[in-house]
N, C-alpha and C positions, 0 to 999 in steps of 0.2 A: 035362478042363479042369485044367490045372496052374497052380499059383500060383507066381509068381516073386517072391521077396523081395529087397528092396533091401538090400545089405550095410550101407550106411550107417545105415539105419533100424534094422536088427537090432543093430548095434554100439551105437547110441545107447540102445536099449531095454535091452541087457545092462548098459551102464554105469549106467543109472538104477536097475536092479534091484540092482546091486552097491552103489551109493551108499545106497539105502534099507536094504539089509541091514546095512551098516556103521553107519548111524544107529540101526537097531534094536538092534544089539549095544551101542552106546554107552548107549542107554536102559536096557537090562537091566543093564549094568555099573554104571550110576549107582545103580539101585535096590539092587543087591547090595552095593555099598560103603556106601551110605547107611544101610542097616539095621543092620549091626554098629557103624557110626559113632555110633549113639545111645549106646552103652555103652563102646566101646573106641576108643582113638586118635581122639577127636573132632577134634583139631586137624589131623590128617592126612586122615582119611577124609571129613570134612565138605566141605572145599573141593574135593576130588577129585570127590565125588558131584555137587556143584553145577556144576563145570566140564563133566563128562561129560553131565549132563542138558541144559545149555545148548547144547553142541555137537550133541547129538541133535536138539533142537528146531530149531536153525538149519538142520541138514542135512535136515530134513523126514522125521523118523521116522514110521512108521505106528503106533508104540506110544507115542502122545503121553501117554496116561494113566500109563504106566510111567515116562516121562521126568519128568512133573510130580511123580509120587510120589518119585522119586529126588531131585528138586530140593527138595521139601518136607522129606525126611529129612535132606538135607545142611544145610539151614537150621536144622532142629530140633536137629541135633547140635551146631552152633555155638552155638545159644541155650542148650542144656543146659550146654555148656562154660562159657559166660559166667556163667550163674546159679551153677554149682558153684564157679567161681573167686571170684565176688563173695561168696558166703555163707561160704566158708572162708578169707576174707581173703588170697587168693592162694596158699594152701598146699593143694595137692591130695594130696600124699603126705607124711606125717610119719614119717620114718625114726627119729627119736629116741625114740618111745614104745614 
């Protein structure tokens, strides 16, 4: 008994796997950029982490926890930037001292 596969179904399945793999990669990238974004380059890495996490969730990643963690880290990095800027009266680096 041989099984005949429909090429259209096979192509659709491959496209879904590729799309999920790309979304998983976005979730991982979001987490990996959000983590150093807590301490370095908050203003750049925070929004990138938020954007990548949102894209991963919209595209249906299987790593939803990683995407939500990247989203939380991106938001936390922007919150840290806001608090640091507010407490230092807008001066983050003082070159004159």
